[in-house]
C-alpha positions as CSV (number, residue, x, y, z in Angstrom):
1,M,-4.1,29.3,22.8
2,S,-5.4,32.8,23.3
3,A,-9.0,33.8,23.3
4,E,-10.3,35.2,20.0
5,E,-10.6,39.0,19.9
6,P,-14.0,40.3,18.8
7,I,-14.1,42.1,15.4
8,A,-16.0,45.3,15.1
9,L,-18.4,46.1,12.2
10,K,-16.1,48.7,10.9
11,E,-13.3,46.1,10.6
12,V,-15.6,43.7,8.8
13,Q,-16.5,46.5,6.4
14,L,-12.9,47.2,5.7
15,R,-11.9,43.6,5.2
16,L,-14.8,42.8,2.9
17,G,-15.0,46.1,1.1
18,V,-18.8,46.6,1.4
19,P,-20.9,49.3,2.9
20,Q,-21.9,48.9,6.6
21,H,-25.6,49.1,5.7
22,V,-25.2,45.9,3.7
23,L,-23.7,44.1,6.7
24,I,-26.3,45.5,9.1
25,H,-29.0,44.4,6.7
26,L,-27.6,40.8,6.8
27,C,-27.6,40.9,10.6
28,E,-31.1,42.4,10.9
29,K,-32.5,39.7,8.5
30,G,-31.0,36.9,10.6
31,V,-28.4,35.9,8.1
32,I,-25.5,36.5,10.4
33,E,-25.8,36.1,14.2
34,P,-22.8,37.8,15.9
35,D,-20.9,35.4,18.1
36,F,-19.7,38.0,20.5
37,A,-22.3,40.8,20.9
38,Q,-25.6,41.7,19.3
39,T,-26.8,45.3,19.3
40,S,-29.5,46.0,21.8
41,G,-30.3,49.7,21.5
42,R,-28.2,52.8,21.4
43,G,-24.6,52.5,22.4
44,K,-24.3,48.7,22.1
45,R,-22.4,47.6,19.0
46,R,-22.3,44.3,17.2
47,E,-19.0,42.3,17.6
48,F,-18.1,39.4,15.4
49,S,-15.9,36.3,15.3
50,R,-13.6,35.1,12.6
51,R,-16.4,32.5,11.8
52,N,-18.9,35.4,11.4
53,L,-16.4,37.1,9.0
54,F,-16.4,33.9,7.0
55,E,-20.2,33.7,7.1
56,F,-20.4,37.3,5.8
57,G,-18.1,36.3,2.9
58,V,-20.4,33.4,2.1
59,A,-23.5,35.5,2.4
60,L,-22.2,38.2,0.2
61,A,-21.1,35.7,-2.5
62,L,-24.6,34.2,-2.5
63,R,-26.2,37.6,-2.6
64,R,-24.0,38.5,-5.7
65,L,-25.7,35.5,-7.3
66,E,-29.0,37.2,-6.4
67,L,-30.3,34.5,-4.1
68,P,-33.0,35.8,-1.8
69,V,-31.9,36.9,1.7
70,A,-34.2,34.2,3.3
71,T,-32.4,31.5,1.3
72,V,-29.0,32.9,2.1
73,A,-30.0,32.9,5.9
74,L,-31.0,29.2,5.6
75,L,-27.8,28.3,3.8
76,V,-25.6,30.0,6.5
77,R,-27.5,28.2,9.2
78,I,-27.1,24.8,7.5
79,L,-23.4,25.7,6.9
80,R,-23.1,26.1,10.7
81,S,-24.6,22.6,11.2
82,F,-22.3,21.2,8.6
83,T,-19.3,22.7,10.3
84,R,-20.2,21.1,13.6
85,A,-20.5,17.7,11.8
86,V,-17.0,18.2,10.3
87,N,-15.6,19.3,13.7
88,K,-16.7,15.9,15.1
89,A,-15.2,14.0,12.2
90,V,-11.9,15.9,12.0
91,P,-10.2,16.6,15.3
92,G,-8.7,20.2,15.5
93,F,-10.8,21.4,12.6
94,T,-11.9,25.1,12.8
95,V,-13.7,27.3,10.4
96,P,-12.5,29.4,8.8
97,E,-8.9,28.8,9.8
98,S,-8.6,25.2,8.6
99,L,-10.0,26.2,5.2
100,A,-7.8,29.2,4.9
101,E,-4.7,27.2,5.8
102,G,-5.4,24.6,3.1
103,D,-5.9,21.7,5.6
104,A,-9.4,21.1,4.3
105,E,-11.7,22.1,1.5
106,F,-15.3,23.0,1.6
107,A,-17.7,23.3,-1.3
108,L,-21.3,24.2,-1.5
109,H,-23.4,22.9,-4.4
110,L,-27.0,23.9,-5.0
111,Y,-28.8,21.5,-7.3
112,D,-31.8,22.7,-9.3
113,G,-32.4,25.4,-6.8
114,E,-33.6,23.0,-4.1
115,R,-31.1,20.5,-3.0
116,L,-28.2,21.9,-1.0
117,V,-25.0,19.8,-0.7
118,L,-22.0,20.6,1.3
119,V,-18.8,18.7,0.7
120,A,-15.7,18.6,3.0
121,R,-12.4,17.1,1.9
122,S,-9.5,16.8,4.4
123,P,-6.4,14.6,4.7
124,S,-8.0,13.5,8.0
125,L,-11.1,12.1,6.3
126,A,-10.9,8.7,4.6
127,K,-13.4,9.9,2.0
128,P,-15.2,13.3,1.5
129,L,-18.0,14.1,3.9
130,S,-21.1,15.1,2.0
131,L,-24.3,16.4,3.7
132,S,-27.5,17.4,2.0
133,A,-30.6,19.3,2.9
134,K,-33.7,20.0,0.8
135,L,-34.6,23.7,0.7
136,G,-38.2,24.8,0.9
137,E,-39.1,22.5,3.7
138,A,-40.4,24.0,6.9
139,S,-37.4,22.6,8.8
140,P,-34.9,21.1,6.5
141,R,-33.1,18.0,7.8
142,V,-29.5,17.5,7.1
143,A,-28.6,14.0,5.9
144,K,-25.4,12.3,5.0
145,L,-24.8,11.5,1.3
146,D,-22.8,8.6,-0.1
147,S,-22.4,10.3,-3.4
148,L,-23.2,13.5,-5.1
149,P,-26.4,13.7,-7.2
150,E,-25.7,12.6,-10.8
151,R,-29.0,13.8,-12.4
152,Y,-29.8,17.5,-12.4
153,E,-30.5,20.3,-14.7
154,A,-28.5,23.1,-13.0
155,R,-25.9,23.3,-10.3
156,L,-24.5,26.3,-8.5
157,D,-21.1,25.9,-7.0
158,V,-19.5,28.1,-4.2
159,N,-15.9,27.5,-3.2
160,L,-16.1,28.0,0.5
161,S,-12.3,27.4,1.0
162,E,-11.5,30.3,-1.4
163,I,-13.9,32.6,0.5
164,A,-12.2,31.6,3.8
165,K,-8.7,32.5,2.3
166,N,-10.0,35.8,1.0
167,V,-11.6,37.0,4.2
168,L,-8.6,36.0,6.4
169,K,-5.9,37.5,4.2
């Protein structure tokens, strides 16, 4: 397996079809933390991984729904934790590749604007893996769920698998 090549900001811009200043804003607000290189003054450019490209796709989808940048940053951080949990449960699982190839499905549900639930489905899992965190807490804890919430007034759904397919095409 060869090492992953860094992706320049210009390439991210071209793949996602958004202005560079939008991408830079997401980095400066701590939504996206470049896996390869963070800018540190003049002449040093940001370099991103395929996972970062996926995270940009998720962040942009959430921003289109007019979620605040701080909430989007928290959701992306929790998504990273969720991905690590799925990596442990499913050998060989990688984000975004496993999602783009159709080996697994990820969904993000936001219940009543405060309860985040991430669900993973994979042929390697006996049953879907669901993790939850309550937004608005100083340091939200991620907990395993046995079932999805049944009582709620509103639910926002984001198809993370579709985002992975779109950013890697």
